[in-house]
C-alpha positions as CSV (number, residue, x, y, z in Angstrom):
1,X,115.2,88.6,108.7
2,X,118.0,87.2,106.6
3,X,117.3,83.7,107.6
4,X,113.7,84.1,106.6
5,X,114.8,85.3,103.2
6,X,117.2,82.4,102.8
7,X,114.5,79.9,103.8
8,X,112.0,81.3,101.4
9,X,114.4,81.1,98.5
10,X,115.4,77.5,99.5
11,X,111.9,76.0,99.4
12,X,108.4,76.8,98.2
13,X,106.7,73.7,99.8
14,X,107.7,73.8,103.5
15,X,105.7,76.3,105.5
16,X,108.0,79.0,107.1
17,X,107.1,80.8,110.3
18,X,109.4,83.7,111.2
19,X,109.5,84.8,114.8
20,X,110.6,88.4,114.4
21,X,110.5,90.6,111.4
22,X,110.7,94.4,111.1
23,X,109.3,94.7,107.6
24,X,108.2,91.5,105.9
25,X,106.2,93.4,103.3
26,X,109.2,95.6,102.4
27,X,111.5,92.6,102.0
28,X,108.8,90.8,99.9
29,X,108.5,87.9,102.3
30,X,104.7,88.3,102.3
31,X,102.3,90.1,100.0
32,X,100.5,91.8,102.9
33,X,99.8,91.2,106.6
34,X,96.2,90.0,106.1
35,X,96.9,87.5,103.3
36,X,100.6,86.6,103.3
37,X,100.4,84.0,100.5
38,X,103.1,81.6,99.5
39,X,104.8,79.4,102.1
40,X,105.5,82.2,104.7
41,X,102.8,81.4,107.2
42,X,103.1,84.3,109.7
43,X,105.1,85.9,112.4
44,X,105.1,87.4,115.8
45,X,105.9,91.1,116.0
């Protein structure tokens, strides 16, 4: 999860796909699961 947070803060242009995340909404990586928004494109849970 920490690498996804670091990647999000490093760029707002490059799409980021994180492979494992326990609580992306809680850590504010995505707005919600249906429409993540921003450059975080999705994840596999």
